[in-house]
C-alpha positions as CSV (number, residue, x, y, z in Angstrom):
1,X,-0.2,0.1,0.1
2,X,1.6,3.4,-1.2
3,X,1.6,6.0,0.6
4,X,0.1,9.3,0.3
5,X,2.6,12.1,-0.1
6,X,1.6,15.4,0.8
7,X,2.1,17.9,-2.4
8,X,3.6,20.7,-1.6
9,X,3.7,23.7,-4.4
10,X,6.5,24.3,-6.4
11,X,8.8,26.5,-4.9
12,X,10.5,27.4,-7.8
13,X,7.0,28.4,-9.4
14,X,6.4,30.8,-6.6
15,X,9.5,32.6,-6.6
16,X,9.7,35.8,-8.8
17,X,12.1,35.5,-11.8
18,X,15.5,37.1,-10.4
19,X,16.6,40.6,-11.8
20,X,19.6,41.2,-13.3
21,X,21.4,43.3,-10.9
22,X,23.1,45.1,-13.9
23,X,20.3,46.1,-15.6
24,X,18.2,47.4,-12.4
25,X,19.7,49.6,-10.0
26,X,18.8,50.4,-6.1
27,X,15.8,53.2,-6.1
28,X,18.0,54.9,-3.9
29,X,20.3,55.8,-6.2
30,X,18.0,56.4,-9.1
31,X,16.2,58.6,-6.9
32,X,19.3,60.7,-6.3
33,X,20.7,60.3,-9.8
34,X,17.5,62.1,-10.8
35,X,18.0,64.8,-7.9
36,X,21.8,65.3,-9.6
37,X,20.5,65.7,-13.1
38,X,17.3,68.4,-12.0
39,X,19.8,70.3,-9.8
40,X,22.6,70.7,-13.0
41,X,19.6,71.8,-15.3
42,X,18.8,74.3,-12.5
43,X,22.4,75.3,-12.6
44,X,22.6,75.9,-15.8
45,X,19.6,77.6,-16.3
46,X,20.9,79.8,-13.6
47,X,24.2,80.6,-15.6
48,X,22.1,81.1,-18.9
49,X,20.1,83.5,-17.4
50,X,22.9,85.7,-16.3
51,X,24.5,85.5,-19.9
52,X,21.4,86.5,-21.7
53,X,21.2,89.5,-19.4
54,X,24.9,90.2,-19.9
55,X,24.7,90.0,-23.7
56,X,21.7,92.6,-23.7
57,X,23.8,94.9,-21.5
58,X,26.2,94.5,-23.6
59,X,24.6,96.2,-26.4
60,X,22.9,98.7,-24.0
61,X,25.7,100.1,-21.8
62,X,28.3,101.1,-25.0
63,X,27.1,104.3,-26.1
64,X,27.0,105.3,-22.0
65,X,30.7,104.4,-22.0
66,X,31.5,106.2,-25.4
67,X,29.8,109.0,-23.8
68,X,31.5,109.1,-20.4
69,X,34.8,109.0,-22.5
70,X,34.2,111.7,-24.8
71,X,33.4,114.1,-21.6
72,X,36.4,112.5,-19.1
73,X,38.9,111.7,-21.5
74,X,38.6,113.3,-24.7
75,X,41.6,111.5,-26.5
76,X,40.1,108.3,-25.4
77,X,36.5,109.1,-26.7
78,X,38.4,108.7,-30.3
79,X,38.6,104.9,-29.1
80,X,34.8,104.6,-28.5
81,X,33.9,103.1,-31.6
82,X,36.1,100.7,-31.5
83,X,35.3,100.1,-28.2
84,X,31.7,99.6,-28.9
85,X,32.1,97.7,-31.4
86,X,34.1,94.9,-29.8
87,X,31.4,95.2,-26.9
88,X,28.3,94.5,-29.4
89,X,30.5,91.7,-31.0
90,X,31.3,90.1,-27.9
91,X,27.3,90.3,-27.4
92,X,27.2,87.5,-30.5
93,X,29.1,85.1,-27.9
94,X,28.0,85.6,-24.9
95,X,24.2,85.4,-26.1
96,X,25.2,82.4,-28.3
97,X,26.6,80.6,-24.8
98,X,23.5,81.0,-23.0
99,X,21.3,79.8,-25.6
100,X,23.3,76.8,-25.5
101,X,23.9,76.6,-22.0
102,X,19.7,75.2,-21.6
103,X,19.4,72.0,-20.7
104,X,15.8,71.1,-20.5
105,X,14.9,71.4,-24.6
106,X,15.1,69.6,-27.6
107,X,17.8,70.2,-30.1
108,X,15.5,71.4,-32.7
109,X,14.4,74.0,-30.9
110,X,18.3,74.7,-29.2
111,X,19.4,74.9,-32.7
112,X,16.7,76.8,-34.0
113,X,17.1,79.4,-31.5
114,X,21.0,80.0,-31.6
115,X,20.9,80.4,-35.2
116,X,18.4,82.7,-35.3
117,X,20.0,85.2,-32.6
118,X,23.7,84.4,-34.5
119,X,22.2,85.6,-37.7
120,X,20.2,88.7,-37.0
121,X,22.6,89.8,-34.5
122,X,24.8,89.9,-37.6
123,X,23.3,92.4,-39.4
124,X,24.5,95.5,-37.6
125,X,27.7,94.4,-37.4
126,X,28.3,93.4,-41.1
127,X,25.8,94.9,-43.1
128,X,24.4,97.9,-41.8
129,X,24.8,99.5,-38.5
130,X,20.8,100.4,-37.6
131,X,20.5,100.3,-34.2
132,X,23.2,102.9,-33.4
133,X,21.0,104.9,-31.4
134,X,21.0,109.0,-32.1
135,X,22.9,109.7,-28.7
136,X,25.7,107.5,-29.3
137,X,28.8,109.5,-30.1
138,X,30.0,107.5,-33.2
139,X,32.4,108.9,-35.6
140,X,31.1,106.7,-38.6
141,X,27.8,107.9,-40.6
142,X,25.4,104.5,-40.7
143,X,24.6,104.0,-44.2
144,X,21.0,104.4,-43.2
145,X,21.1,107.5,-41.7
146,X,18.9,109.2,-44.3
147,X,16.0,108.0,-42.1
148,X,14.4,109.7,-39.5
149,X,16.0,108.8,-36.2
150,X,12.2,108.3,-34.6
151,X,11.6,105.4,-37.5
152,X,15.3,103.7,-37.7
153,X,15.6,103.9,-33.6
154,X,12.6,102.1,-32.9
155,X,12.2,99.4,-35.8
156,X,16.1,98.3,-35.0
157,X,15.1,98.2,-31.6
158,X,12.0,96.3,-32.0
159,X,13.6,93.9,-34.1
160,X,16.6,92.9,-32.5
161,X,15.1,93.0,-28.6
162,X,12.0,91.2,-29.9
163,X,14.7,88.1,-32.1
164,X,16.5,88.1,-28.5
165,X,13.0,87.5,-26.8
166,X,12.0,85.0,-29.6
167,X,15.5,83.0,-29.1
168,X,15.1,82.8,-25.3
169,X,11.4,81.9,-25.5
170,X,11.8,78.9,-28.0
171,X,14.5,77.6,-26.3
172,X,12.4,77.7,-23.0
173,X,9.7,76.3,-24.8
174,X,7.1,78.6,-24.5
175,X,3.6,78.6,-26.4
176,X,3.0,80.2,-29.8
177,X,1.5,83.1,-28.5
178,X,4.2,84.2,-25.8
179,X,6.6,84.2,-29.0
180,X,4.4,86.8,-30.3
181,X,4.7,89.3,-27.2
182,X,8.5,89.0,-28.1
183,X,8.0,91.8,-30.1
184,X,5.4,93.3,-29.0
185,X,7.2,93.8,-25.4
186,X,10.6,95.3,-26.8
187,X,8.1,97.5,-29.6
188,X,6.8,98.9,-26.2
189,X,10.8,99.0,-24.8
190,X,11.8,101.4,-28.1
191,X,9.2,103.4,-27.6
192,X,9.7,104.5,-23.9
193,X,13.6,104.7,-24.8
194,X,13.0,107.1,-27.4
195,X,10.2,108.9,-25.6
196,X,13.2,109.0,-22.6
197,X,15.7,110.5,-24.8
198,X,13.6,113.0,-26.3
199,X,12.3,114.6,-22.9
200,X,15.6,114.5,-21.4
201,X,16.7,116.2,-24.7
202,X,14.2,118.9,-24.7
203,X,14.9,119.7,-21.3
204,X,18.4,120.6,-22.2
205,X,20.0,117.7,-20.3
206,X,23.5,117.0,-20.8
207,X,24.8,114.0,-23.1
208,X,26.4,112.2,-20.2
209,X,23.0,112.4,-17.7
210,X,21.2,112.2,-20.4
211,X,22.9,108.5,-22.1
212,X,23.1,107.4,-18.3
213,X,19.4,107.7,-17.8
214,X,18.1,106.4,-21.0
215,X,20.4,103.5,-20.6
216,X,19.5,103.1,-16.9
217,X,15.3,103.0,-18.3
218,X,16.6,100.7,-21.3
219,X,18.6,98.4,-19.1
220,X,14.9,98.0,-15.9
221,X,12.8,97.3,-19.2
222,X,14.7,94.9,-21.7
223,X,16.0,93.3,-18.7
224,X,12.2,93.0,-16.6
225,X,10.9,91.4,-19.9
226,X,12.8,88.5,-19.0
227,X,11.2,88.3,-15.9
228,X,7.9,89.1,-17.4
229,X,8.2,85.8,-19.7
230,X,9.1,84.0,-16.9
231,X,5.7,84.5,-15.2
232,X,3.7,83.7,-18.2
233,X,5.6,80.9,-18.8
234,X,4.4,79.9,-15.4
235,X,0.9,79.8,-16.5
236,X,-1.1,76.5,-17.3
237,X,-0.3,75.4,-20.6
238,X,2.0,78.2,-21.7
239,X,4.9,75.6,-21.9
240,X,5.0,72.7,-24.5
241,X,5.8,69.7,-23.3
242,X,9.0,68.3,-23.9
243,X,9.7,64.4,-25.3
244,X,12.1,63.6,-22.9
245,X,13.6,61.0,-25.2
246,X,14.5,63.8,-27.4
247,X,15.5,66.4,-24.5
248,X,19.1,67.7,-24.5
249,X,20.0,67.3,-20.9
250,X,18.2,63.4,-21.3
251,X,20.2,60.4,-19.6
252,X,18.2,56.7,-20.5
253,X,19.3,55.4,-17.4
254,X,18.0,57.9,-14.9
255,X,14.2,57.2,-14.2
256,X,11.6,60.3,-13.9
257,X,10.8,61.6,-10.3
258,X,7.3,61.5,-9.3
259,X,4.9,63.4,-11.6
260,X,3.6,66.6,-9.5
261,X,0.0,67.6,-11.2
262,X,0.0,71.4,-10.7
263,X,-1.4,72.6,-13.7
264,X,1.0,73.6,-16.5
265,X,3.8,72.2,-14.2
266,X,6.4,70.2,-16.6
267,X,8.2,67.2,-14.5
268,X,11.8,67.3,-13.9
269,X,12.1,70.6,-16.0
270,X,12.7,73.3,-13.2
271,X,11.6,76.7,-14.0
272,X,8.7,75.5,-17.0
């Protein structure tokens, strides 16, 4: 008589398949790697913000340097055109670096923004210097000087500041309506700058004081525009969702962090 042995479950079937330690890392290491990646993106974003502000200052400030050299040291005032040209040439390099440092964007947007910025800002250096403001003490007359200052200068400021805002908003993944506002705000900046200039000139202000006031107003308005576009980008739906697989800061071995359900927030993309 055969004894009946109790059947035990197959332990090999009950156990889950062993995971390859080389393919799956520990959750703690994955979260730490994701946190480091996000912190690096934040640092690069702040560096790019500082550089784009410096690039704008390299255009606005040179007229003040030129007038100050002419008023204080007339001999060095002869070098002011060379100084102005050199600083505005450096603007292109600094602005391109600022756009390239932004990590959380796709390569197509990065290439489009940098190419547009460099191509447009080369125009006043290579083709026609239409951006020379009327208070600039430049010895050379621009080829388009036959245009009235109240048309030439605001048009140039609107175009070139608008392209700067446009390139920044493109690489920051903003929607089309924010891209259109780039030229709207640059037009406001150009009009306010010219009204300030003509108001100071009507009061008979000295060239040095007049230039200092106009430069200060221009810096406040232009740099304030970047802050305004940042606030607009926080609105729900104002930022284009990013394809992480094509992002410039994408790492295939780093998992995404927990999703935040706030409107308009893109997980893993600081400042979006």
